MOPAC internal coordinates of N, CA, C and O (Angstrom, degrees):
PM7 1SCF
backbone

  N    0.0000 0     0.00 0     0.00 0    0    0    0
  C    1.4469 1     0.00 0     0.00 0    1    0    0
  C    1.5325 1   109.59 1     0.00 0    2    1    0
  O    1.2310 1   121.15 1   -29.85 1    3    2    1
  N    1.3201 1   115.41 1   150.15 1    3    2    1
  C    1.4582 1   121.48 1   178.78 1    5    3    2
  C    1.5212 1   110.33 1   -71.12 1    6    5    3
  O    1.2310 1   120.94 1   -24.24 1    7    6    5
  N    1.3042 1   115.81 1   155.76 1    7    6    5
  C    1.4514 1   120.52 1   177.37 1    9    7    6
  C    1.5304 1   109.12 1   -63.25 1   10    9    7
  O    1.2310 1   120.82 1   -37.31 1   11   10    9
  N    1.3080 1   116.04 1   142.69 1   11   10    9
  C    1.4730 1   120.98 1   178.84 1   13   11   10
  C    1.5323 1   108.46 1   -58.29 1   14   13   11
  O    1.2310 1   121.20 1   -46.91 1   15   14   13
  N    1.3213 1   115.31 1   133.09 1   15   14   13
  C    1.4562 1   120.28 1   177.66 1   17   15   14
  C    1.5189 1   114.39 1    85.79 1   18   17   15
  O    1.2310 1   119.65 1   179.79 1   19   18   17
  N    1.3240 1   118.28 1    -0.21 1   19   18   17
  C    1.4469 1   119.69 1   178.37 1   21   19   18
  C    1.5291 1   109.29 1   -59.90 1   22   21   19
  O    1.2310 1   120.06 1   -40.20 1   23   22   21
  N    1.3090 1   117.49 1   139.80 1   23   22   21
  C    1.4569 1   123.74 1  -167.66 1   25   23   22
  C    1.5279 1   109.02 1  -138.01 1   26   25   23
  O    1.2310 1   120.80 1   -35.41 1   27   26   25
  N    1.3337 1   116.07 1   144.59 1   27   26   25
  C    1.4648 1   120.25 1  -179.90 1   29   27   26
  C    1.5179 1   110.45 1  -139.28 1   30   29   27
  O    1.2310 1   120.65 1   -26.20 1   31   30   29
  N    1.3245 1   116.37 1   153.80 1   31   30   29
  C    1.4575 1   122.65 1   175.35 1   33   31   30
  C    1.5277 1   106.50 1  -134.49 1   34   33   31
  O    1.2310 1   120.95 1   -43.18 1   35   34   33
  N    1.3422 1   115.79 1   136.82 1   35   34   33
  C    1.4508 1   122.50 1   178.27 1   37   35   34
  C    1.5238 1   107.80 1  -111.13 1   38   37   35
  O    1.2310 1   120.70 1   -49.98 1   39   38   37
  N    1.3310 1   116.27 1   130.02 1   39   38   37
  C    1.4623 1   122.88 1  -178.58 1   41   39   38
  C    1.5237 1   109.75 1  -119.20 1   42   41   39
  O    1.2310 1   120.69 1   -28.77 1   43   42   41
  N    1.3337 1   116.28 1   151.23 1   43   42   41
  C    1.4591 1   123.28 1   172.46 1   45   43   42
  C    1.5263 1   108.21 1  -120.10 1   46   45   43
  O    1.2310 1   121.30 1   -42.61 1   47   46   45
  N    1.3246 1   115.11 1   137.39 1   47   46   45
  C    1.4611 1   121.55 1   178.12 1   49   47   46
  C    1.5296 1   108.10 1  -129.93 1   50   49   47
  O    1.2310 1   120.69 1   -46.30 1   51   50   49
  N    1.3128 1   116.28 1   133.70 1   51   50   49
  C    1.4533 1   122.35 1   172.18 1   53   51   50
  C    1.5161 1   106.51 1  -106.67 1   54   53   51
  O    1.2310 1   121.12 1   -56.03 1   55   54   53
  N    1.3408 1   115.46 1   123.97 1   55   54   53
  C    1.4629 1   121.26 1  -172.92 1   57   55   54
  C    1.5361 1   107.99 1  -135.01 1   58   57   55
  O    1.2310 1   120.52 1   -47.90 1   59   58   57
  N    1.3292 1   116.61 1   132.10 1   59   58   57
  C    1.4611 1   120.51 1   174.52 1   61   59   58
  C    1.5184 1   110.39 1   -66.53 1   62   61   59
  O    1.2310 1   120.39 1   -33.79 1   63   62   61
  N    1.3228 1   116.86 1   146.21 1   63   62   61
  C    1.4540 1   122.02 1  -176.52 1   65   63   62
  C    1.5335 1   111.87 1   -53.83 1   66   65   63
  O    1.2310 1   120.28 1   141.41 1   67   66   65
  N    1.3180 1   117.07 1   -38.59 1   67   66   65
  C    1.4703 1   120.95 1  -179.05 1   69   67   66
  C    1.5316 1   113.02 1   -66.58 1   70   69   67
  O    1.2310 1   120.59 1   160.44 1   71   70   69
  N    1.3331 1   116.47 1   -19.56 1   71   70   69
  C    1.4683 1   120.74 1  -175.32 1   73   71   70
  C    1.5330 1   113.17 1  -105.91 1   74   73   71
  O    1.2310 1   119.75 1  -176.61 1   75   74   73
  N    1.3255 1   118.08 1     3.39 1   75   74   73
  C    1.4616 1   119.84 1  -173.08 1   77   75   74
  C    1.5324 1   113.75 1   -60.78 1   78   77   75
  O    1.2310 1   119.88 1   135.00 1   79   78   77
  N    1.3154 1   117.84 1   -45.00 1   79   78   77
  C    1.4695 1   120.45 1  -178.18 1   81   79   78
  C    1.5198 1   110.59 1   -62.25 1   82   81   79
  O    1.2310 1   119.92 1   136.18 1   83   82   81
  N    1.3319 1   117.75 1   -43.82 1   83   82   81
  C    1.4623 1   120.93 1   179.86 1   85   83   82
  C    1.5245 1   110.60 1   -67.94 1   86   85   83
  O    1.2310 1   119.98 1   142.66 1   87   86   85
  N    1.3251 1   117.65 1   -37.34 1   87   86   85
  C    1.4689 1   120.29 1   177.42 1   89   87   86
  C    1.5371 1   109.84 1   -63.33 1   90   89   87
  O    1.2310 1   119.84 1   131.14 1   91   90   89
  N    1.3226 1   117.91 1   -48.86 1   91   90   89
  C    1.4714 1   121.01 1  -178.86 1   93   91   90
  C    1.5040 1   110.57 1   -60.63 1   94   93   91
  O    1.2310 1   120.04 1   139.73 1   95   94   93
  N    1.3274 1   117.52 1   -40.27 1   95   94   93
  C    1.4678 1   121.14 1   177.67 1   97   95   94
  C    1.5368 1   110.70 1   -59.09 1   98   97   95
  O    1.2310 1   120.37 1   134.40 1   99   98   97
  N    1.3472 1   116.91 1   -45.60 1   99   98   97
  C    1.4644 1   121.17 1  -178.89 1  101   99   98
  C    1.5262 1   110.72 1   -68.02 1  102  101   99
  O    1.2310 1   120.46 1   136.07 1  103  102  101
  N    1.3484 1   116.73 1   -43.93 1  103  102  101
  C    1.4667 1   120.65 1   178.49 1  105  103  102
  C    1.5355 1   109.68 1   -58.16 1  106  105  103
  O    1.2310 1   120.23 1   133.71 1  107  106  105
  N    1.3123 1   117.17 1   -46.29 1  107  106  105
  C    1.4576 1   122.64 1  -178.82 1  109  107  106
  C    1.5393 1   110.32 1   -59.64 1  110  109  107
  O    1.2310 1   120.62 1   130.44 1  111  110  109
  N    1.3288 1   116.41 1   -49.56 1  111  110  109
  C    1.4718 1   120.68 1  -176.90 1  113  111  110
  C    1.5321 1   110.81 1   -64.33 1  114  113  111
  O    1.2310 1   120.20 1   135.92 1  115  114  113
  N    1.3375 1   117.22 1   -44.08 1  115  114  113
  C    1.4629 1   118.97 1   179.72 1  117  115  114
  C    1.5248 1   112.00 1   -66.53 1  118  117  115
  O    1.2310 1   120.23 1   143.39 1  119  118  117
  N    1.3147 1   117.17 1   -36.61 1  119  118  117
  C    1.4580 1   120.34 1   177.49 1  121  119  118
  C    1.5332 1   110.78 1   -62.58 1  122  121  119
  O    1.2310 1   120.14 1   136.82 1  123  122  121
  N    1.3203 1   117.34 1   -43.18 1  123  122  121
  C    1.4730 1   120.85 1   177.41 1  125  123  122
  C    1.5287 1   110.57 1   -62.27 1  126  125  123
  O    1.2310 1   120.13 1   138.67 1  127  126  125
  N    1.3143 1   117.36 1   -41.33 1  127  126  125
  C    1.4719 1   120.71 1   179.39 1  129  127  126
  C    1.5219 1   109.76 1   -62.63 1  130  129  127
  O    1.2310 1   120.02 1   133.56 1  131  130  129
  N    1.3198 1   117.57 1   -46.44 1  131  130  129
  C    1.4670 1   120.51 1  -179.99 1  133  131  130
  C    1.5226 1   111.16 1   -63.66 1  134  133  131
  O    1.2310 1   120.30 1   144.63 1  135  134  133
  N    1.3006 1   117.03 1   -35.37 1  135  134  133
  C    1.4702 1   119.98 1   178.64 1  137  135  134
  C    1.5212 1   110.77 1   -71.67 1  138  137  135
  O    1.2310 1   120.24 1   134.44 1  139  138  137
  N    1.3156 1   117.15 1   -45.56 1  139  138  137
  C    1.4668 1   121.06 1  -174.03 1  141  139  138
  C    1.5227 1   114.29 1   -78.91 1  142  141  139
  O    1.2310 1   119.91 1   146.51 1  143  142  141
  N    1.3254 1   117.78 1   -33.49 1  143  142  141
  C    1.4658 1   121.01 1  -173.94 1  145  143  142
  C    1.5372 1   113.75 1  -104.28 1  146  145  143
  O    1.2310 1   120.54 1   158.64 1  147  146  145
  N    1.3341 1   116.57 1   -21.36 1  147  146  145
  C    1.4675 1   118.84 1  -170.04 1  149  147  146
  C    1.5334 1   114.09 1  -121.06 1  150  149  147
  O    1.2310 1   120.00 1  -179.42 1  151  150  149
  N    1.3219 1   117.60 1     0.58 1  151  150  149
  C    1.4588 1   119.88 1   176.16 1  153  151  150
  C    1.5167 1   116.16 1    84.92 1  154  153  151
  O    1.2310 1   120.23 1  -170.09 1  155  154  153
  N    1.3231 1   117.16 1     9.91 1  155  154  153
  C    1.4672 1   120.05 1   177.06 1  157  155  154
  C    1.5216 1   110.51 1   -68.64 1  158  157  155
  O    1.2310 1   120.68 1   -22.13 1  159  158  157
  N    1.3181 1   116.31 1   157.87 1  159  158  157
  C    1.4565 1   121.46 1   177.29 1  161  159  158
  C    1.5255 1   112.64 1   -88.71 1  162  161  159
  O    1.2310 1   120.07 1   171.47 1  163  162  161
  N    1.3293 1   117.47 1    -8.53 1  163  162  161
  C    1.4485 1   121.13 1  -179.59 1  165  163  162
  C    1.5247 1   110.64 1   110.17 1  166  165  163
  O    1.2310 1   121.69 1     8.36 1  167  166  165
  N    1.3247 1   114.37 1  -171.64 1  167  166  165
  C    1.4579 1   120.12 1  -173.95 1  169  167  166
  C    1.5239 1   109.51 1  -153.11 1  170  169  167
  O    1.2310 1   121.46 1   -19.50 1  171  170  169
  N    1.3151 1   114.81 1   160.50 1  171  170  169
  C    1.4667 1   120.85 1   171.96 1  173  171  170
  C    1.5274 1   107.26 1  -121.70 1  174  173  171
  O    1.2310 1   120.85 1   -43.11 1  175  174  173
  N    1.3127 1   115.97 1   136.89 1  175  174  173
  C    1.4649 1   121.91 1   178.14 1  177  175  174
  C    1.5219 1   108.43 1  -107.27 1  178  177  175
  O    1.2310 1   121.14 1   -48.82 1  179  178  177
  N    1.3174 1   115.42 1   131.18 1  179  178  177
  C    1.4722 1   121.92 1  -178.71 1  181  179  178
  C    1.5116 1   109.44 1  -126.08 1  182  181  179
  O    1.2310 1   120.70 1   -23.05 1  183  182  181
  N    1.3196 1   116.27 1   156.95 1  183  182  181
  C    1.4629 1   121.54 1   170.29 1  185  183  182
  C    1.5344 1   107.21 1  -106.79 1  186  185  183
  O    1.2310 1   120.79 1   -53.85 1  187  186  185
  N    1.3186 1   116.09 1   126.15 1  187  186  185
  C    1.4704 1   121.91 1   178.83 1  189  187  186
  C    1.5337 1   110.08 1   -81.89 1  190  189  187
  O    1.2310 1   120.93 1   -14.67 1  191  190  189
  N    1.3013 1   115.82 1   165.33 1  191  190  189
  C    1.4672 1   121.12 1   179.17 1  193  191  190
  C    1.5218 1   112.23 1   -58.20 1  194  193  191
  O    1.2310 1   120.18 1   149.90 1  195  194  193
  N    1.3401 1   117.26 1   -30.10 1  195  194  193
  C    1.4677 1   120.70 1  -179.18 1  197  195  194
  C    1.5338 1   112.23 1   -83.10 1  198  197  195
  O    1.2310 1   119.93 1  -178.39 1  199  198  197
  N    1.3359 1   117.74 1     1.61 1  199  198  197
  C    1.4640 1   122.25 1   178.26 1  201  199  198
  C    1.5106 1   114.68 1    94.10 1  202  201  199
  O    1.2310 1   120.10 1   166.34 1  203  202  201
  N    1.3380 1   117.41 1   -13.66 1  203  202  201
  C    1.4577 1   120.14 1   177.48 1  205  203  202
  C    1.5308 1   109.41 1   -69.39 1  206  205  203
  O    1.2310 1   121.16 1   -20.54 1  207  206  205
  N    1.3256 1   115.39 1   159.46 1  207  206  205
  C    1.4523 1   121.05 1   173.08 1  209  207  206
  C    1.5217 1   108.38 1   -98.72 1  210  209  207
  O    1.2310 1   120.94 1   -41.26 1  211  210  209
  N    1.3319 1   115.80 1   138.74 1  211  210  209
  C    1.4549 1   123.26 1   176.77 1  213  211  210
  C    1.5199 1   106.89 1  -122.23 1  214  213  211
  O    1.2310 1   120.59 1   -49.95 1  215  214  213
  N    1.3193 1   116.48 1   130.05 1  215  214  213
  C    1.4698 1   120.90 1   176.66 1  217  215  214
  C    1.5193 1   108.74 1  -119.00 1  218  217  215
  O    1.2310 1   121.77 1   -39.29 1  219  218  217
  N    1.3033 1   114.22 1   140.71 1  219  218  217
  C    1.4588 1   123.27 1   179.15 1  221  219  218
  C    1.5236 1   106.23 1  -119.39 1  222  221  219
  O    1.2310 1   120.39 1   -68.42 1  223  222  221
  N    1.3432 1   116.87 1   111.58 1  223  222  221
  C    1.4676 1   121.75 1  -176.68 1  225  223  222
  C    1.5217 1   109.68 1  -110.11 1  226  225  223
  O    1.2310 1   120.82 1   -43.72 1  227  226  225
  N    1.3280 1   116.04 1   136.28 1  227  226  225
  C    1.4781 1   121.77 1   179.95 1  229  227  226
  C    1.5229 1   109.81 1  -111.35 1  230  229  227
  O    1.2310 1   121.91 1   -37.04 1  231  230  229
  N    1.3427 1   113.95 1   142.96 1  231  230  229
  C    1.4446 1   123.05 1  -179.39 1  233  231  230
  C    1.5129 1   109.01 1  -136.06 1  234  233  231
  O    1.2310 1   119.77 1   -24.95 1  235  234  233
  N    1.3398 1   118.04 1   155.05 1  235  234  233
  C    1.4670 1   119.07 1   177.43 1  237  235  234
  C    1.5217 1   112.30 1   -68.85 1  238  237  235
  O    1.2310 1   120.18 1   152.95 1  239  238  237
  N    1.3501 1   117.26 1   -27.05 1  239  238  237
  C    1.4659 1   120.67 1   179.79 1  241  239  238
  C    1.5255 1   109.49 1  -163.26 1  242  241  239
  O    1.2310 1   121.35 1   -16.31 1  243  242  241
  N    1.3133 1   115.02 1   163.69 1  243  242  241
  C    1.4689 1   120.59 1   175.11 1  245  243  242
  C    1.5446 1   109.45 1   -61.86 1  246  245  243
  O    1.2310 1   120.28 1   139.38 1  247  246  245
  N    1.3105 1   117.07 1   -40.62 1  247  246  245
  C    1.4723 1   121.10 1  -178.87 1  249  247  246
  C    1.5208 1   112.06 1   -60.52 1  250  249  247
  O    1.2310 1   120.23 1   138.40 1  251  250  249
  N    1.3284 1   117.17 1   -41.60 1  251  250  249
  C    1.4750 1   120.28 1   178.70 1  253  251  250
  C    1.5188 1   109.32 1   -64.11 1  254  253  251
  O    1.2310 1   120.03 1   137.12 1  255  254  253
  N    1.3306 1   117.54 1   -42.88 1  255  254  253
  C    1.4766 1   121.02 1   178.94 1  257  255  254
  C    1.5172 1   111.21 1   -62.54 1  258  257  255
  O    1.2310 1   120.39 1   134.79 1  259  258  257
  N    1.3161 1   116.85 1   -45.21 1  259  258  257
  C    1.4660 1   120.59 1  -178.32 1  261  259  258
  C    1.5195 1   112.17 1   -66.45 1  262  261  259
  O    1.2310 1   119.54 1   152.28 1  263  262  261
  N    1.3251 1   118.49 1   -27.72 1  263  262  261
  C    1.4579 1   122.72 1   179.38 1  265  263  262
  C    1.5302 1   112.15 1   -83.55 1  266  265  263
  O    1.2310 1   119.87 1   168.05 1  267  266  265
  N    1.3182 1   117.86 1   -11.95 1  267  266  265
  C    1.4646 1   121.94 1  -175.46 1  269  267  266
  C    1.5373 1   109.71 1   -73.30 1  270  269  267
  O    1.2310 1   121.37 1   -69.14 1  271  270  269
  N    1.3060 1   114.98 1   110.86 1  271  270  269
  C    1.4681 1   121.77 1   178.38 1  273  271  270
  C    1.5170 1   108.89 1  -150.55 1  274  273  271
  O    1.2310 1   120.56 1  -110.17 1  275  274  273
  N    1.3135 1   116.54 1    69.83 1  275  274  273
  C    1.4770 1   118.89 1  -177.65 1  277  275  274
  C    1.5283 1   110.53 1   -65.87 1  278  277  275
  O    1.2310 1   121.63 1   -29.96 1  279  278  277
  N    1.3116 1   114.49 1   150.04 1  279  278  277
  C    1.4670 1   121.06 1   179.36 1  281  279  278
  C    1.5228 1   109.03 1  -127.27 1  282  281  279
  O    1.2310 1   121.48 1   -17.82 1  283  282  281
  N    1.3046 1   114.77 1   162.18 1  283  282  281
  C    1.4641 1   120.74 1   176.69 1  285  283  282
  C    1.5153 1   110.52 1   137.23 1  286  285  283
  O    1.2310 1   121.60 1   -17.93 1  287  286  285
  N    1.3225 1   114.54 1   162.07 1  287  286  285
  C    1.4582 1   120.20 1   179.41 1  289  287  286
  C    1.5258 1   111.47 1   -60.47 1  290  289  287
  O    1.2310 1   120.50 1   142.00 1  291  290  289
  N    1.3374 1   116.66 1   -38.00 1  291  290  289
  C    1.4557 1   119.38 1  -179.63 1  293  291  290
  C    1.5326 1   110.61 1   -65.53 1  294  293  291
  O    1.2310 1   120.01 1   138.76 1  295  294  293
  N    1.3256 1   117.59 1   -41.24 1  295  294  293
  C    1.4601 1   121.43 1   178.55 1  297  295  294
  C    1.5193 1   109.71 1   -63.12 1  298  297  295
  O    1.2310 1   120.36 1   133.84 1  299  298  297
  N    1.3370 1   116.91 1   -46.16 1  299  298  297
  C    1.4685 1   120.89 1   179.70 1  301  299  298
  C    1.5296 1   110.99 1   -59.07 1  302  301  299
  O    1.2310 1   120.93 1   137.72 1  303  302  301
  N    1.3219 1   115.83 1   -42.28 1  303  302  301
  C    1.4752 1   120.27 1  -179.16 1  305  303  302
  C    1.5303 1   110.74 1   -63.39 1  306  305  303
  O    1.2310 1   120.19 1   131.99 1  307  306  305
  N    1.3430 1   117.25 1   -48.01 1  307  306  305
  C    1.4617 1   120.15 1  -177.69 1  309  307  306
  C    1.5231 1   111.82 1   -68.08 1  310  309  307
  O    1.2310 1   120.37 1   141.48 1  311  310  309
  N    1.3263 1   116.90 1   -38.52 1  311  310  309
  C    1.4749 1   119.58 1   177.20 1  313  311  310
  C    1.5232 1   110.85 1   -62.91 1  314  313  311
  O    1.2310 1   120.63 1   137.21 1  315  314  313
  N    1.3282 1   116.41 1   -42.79 1  315  314  313
  C    1.4779 1   120.49 1   178.54 1  317  315  314
  C    1.5098 1   110.92 1   -62.03 1  318  317  315
  O    1.2310 1   120.61 1   137.92 1  319  318  317
  N    1.3415 1   116.43 1   -42.08 1  319  318  317
  C    1.4619 1   120.32 1   179.83 1  321  319  318
  C    1.5408 1   110.16 1   -64.97 1  322  321  319
  O    1.2310 1   120.41 1   139.20 1  323  322  321
  N    1.3325 1   116.82 1   -40.80 1  323  322  321
  C    1.4618 1   119.13 1   179.24 1  325  323  322
  C    1.5241 1   110.27 1   -64.13 1  326  325  323
  O    1.2310 1   120.17 1   134.91 1  327  326  325
  N    1.3334 1   117.29 1   -45.09 1  327  326  325
  C    1.4632 1   121.06 1  -179.55 1  329  327  326
  C    1.5280 1   111.33 1   -64.00 1  330  329  327
  O    1.2310 1   120.87 1   144.70 1  331  330  329
  N    1.3278 1   115.94 1   -35.30 1  331  330  329
  C    1.4741 1   120.05 1  -179.91 1  333  331  330
  C    1.5269 1   111.27 1   -69.36 1  334  333  331
  O    1.2310 1   120.03 1   145.45 1  335  334  333
  N    1.3238 1   117.55 1   -34.55 1  335  334  333
  C    1.4573 1   120.88 1  -173.28 1  337  335  334
  C    1.5233 1   113.48 1   -92.94 1  338  337  335
  O    1.2310 1   119.29 1   158.46 1  339  338  337
  N    1.3242 1   118.95 1   -21.54 1  339  338  337
  C    1.4624 1   121.17 1  -177.72 1  341  339  338
  C    1.5296 1   109.31 1  -105.16 1  342  341  339
  O    1.2310 1   120.74 1   -58.04 1  343  342  341
  N    1.3252 1   116.19 1   121.96 1  343  342  341
  C    1.4632 1   120.17 1   177.87 1  345  343  342
  C    1.5283 1   110.91 1   -79.26 1  346  345  343
  O    1.2310 1   120.15 1   164.30 1  347  346  345
  N    1.3345 1   117.31 1   -15.70 1  347  346  345
  C    1.4657 1   122.62 1   175.67 1  349  347  346
  C    1.5167 1   109.02 1  -144.47 1  350  349  347
  O    1.2310 1   120.63 1   -49.33 1  351  350  349
  N    1.3078 1   116.40 1   130.67 1  351  350  349
  C    1.4566 1   123.30 1   171.00 1  353  351  350
  C    1.5302 1   104.87 1  -129.52 1  354  353  351
  O    1.2310 1   120.86 1   -65.16 1  355  354  353
  N    1.3416 1   115.96 1   114.84 1  355  354  353
  C    1.4553 1   119.09 1  -174.83 1  357  355  354
  C    1.5249 1   110.63 1  -138.20 1  358  357  355
  O    1.2310 1   121.10 1   -41.04 1  359  358  357
  N    1.3316 1   115.51 1   138.96 1  359  358  357
  C    1.4550 1   120.03 1   171.31 1  361  359  358
  C    1.5155 1   107.80 1   -80.39 1  362  361  359
  O    1.2310 1   120.86 1   -60.21 1  363  362  361
  N    1.3323 1   115.96 1   119.79 1  363  362  361
  C    1.4584 1   121.32 1  -177.71 1  365  363  362
  C    1.5252 1   111.39 1   -88.01 1  366  365  363
  O    1.2310 1   120.30 1   143.56 1  367  366  365
  N    1.3276 1   117.04 1   -36.44 1  367  366  365
  C    1.4676 1   119.65 1  -176.84 1  369  367  366
  C    1.5162 1   109.85 1  -159.88 1  370  369  367
  O    1.2310 1   121.31 1   -33.61 1  371  370  369
  N    1.3306 1   115.10 1   146.39 1  371  370  369
  C    1.4528 1   123.44 1   172.98 1  373  371  370
  C    1.5235 1   105.28 1  -118.38 1  374  373  371
  O    1.2310 1   120.77 1   -55.30 1  375  374  373
  N    1.3457 1   116.14 1   124.70 1  375  374  373
  C    1.4645 1   120.82 1  -165.01 1  377  375  374
  C    1.5232 1   112.98 1  -131.87 1  378  377  375
  O    1.2310 1   120.88 1   -42.97 1  379  378  377
  N    1.3213 1   115.92 1   137.03 1  379  378  377
  C    1.4640 1   121.36 1   166.23 1  381  379  378
  C    1.5242 1   107.13 1   -91.50 1  382  381  379
  O    1.2310 1   119.82 1   -51.32 1  383  382  381
  N    1.3173 1   117.94 1   128.68 1  383  382  381
  C    1.4562 1   121.67 1   179.70 1  385  383  382
  C    1.5285 1   107.63 1   -80.00 1  386  385  383
  O    1.2310 1   120.66 1   -54.37 1  387  386  385
  N    1.3432 1   116.35 1   125.63 1  387  386  385
  C    1.4526 1   120.85 1   178.92 1  389  387  386
  C    1.5228 1   112.67 1  -106.68 1  390  389  387
  O    1.2310 1   120.46 1   160.53 1  391  390  389
  N    1.3170 1   116.72 1   -19.47 1  391  390  389
  C    1.4600 1   121.92 1   175.04 1  393  391  390
  C    1.5100 1   106.82 1  -160.79 1  394  393  391
  O    1.2310 1   119.90 1   -31.42 1  395  394  393
  N    1.3353 1   117.79 1   148.58 1  395  394  393
  C    1.4597 1   120.84 1  -173.32 1  397  395  394
  C    1.5128 1   109.90 1  -141.08 1  398  397  395
  O    1.2310 1   120.65 1   -67.81 1  399  398  397
  N    1.3161 1   116.36 1   112.19 1  399  398  397
  C    1.4656 1   121.19 1   175.93 1  401  399  398
  C    1.5160 1   111.40 1  -117.23 1  402  401  399
  O    1.2310 1   120.00 1  -165.03 1  403  402  401
  N    1.3385 1   117.60 1    14.97 1  403  402  401
  C    1.4538 1   122.38 1   179.84 1  405  403  402
  C    1.5345 1   109.57 1   -76.11 1  406  405  403
  O    1.2310 1   120.20 1   -53.84 1  407  406  405
  N    1.3022 1   117.23 1   126.16 1  407  406  405
  C    1.4598 1   122.05 1   177.02 1  409  407  406
  C    1.5096 1   110.38 1   -79.48 1  410  409  407
  O    1.2310 1   119.79 1   -39.73 1  411  410  409
  N    1.2941 1   118.00 1   140.27 1  411  410  409
  C    1.4540 1   122.40 1   170.63 1  413  411  410
  C    1.5251 1   106.80 1   -91.68 1  414  413  411
  O    1.2310 1   121.08 1   -60.41 1  415  414  413
  N    1.3011 1   115.53 1   119.59 1  415  414  413
  C    1.4479 1   119.52 1  -175.11 1  417  415  414
  C    1.5098 1   111.13 1  -116.98 1  418  417  415
  O    1.2310 1   120.10 1   180.00 1  419  418  417

């Protein structure tokens, strides 16, 4: 069973083919910042059949996620790069984890 209070958010990103490498770079950097500075568990980035990117981010709790607001020049740079490269950034779902059989590999 998943830890009590385990929390996840699913995001969708629409990115032009020419901007994919820069988007992935920004997503990667921001995910590391959220993990290292804000207590997040990290995220996985996937490509859907329609070409959109889907990210699944895990947090210890909703409260930790809501409090996550890192600051700094590096954060501003990566956020700007993500906004520049993604024509759509949308939260698809906010989820309480009730059971977890996903392997960390």
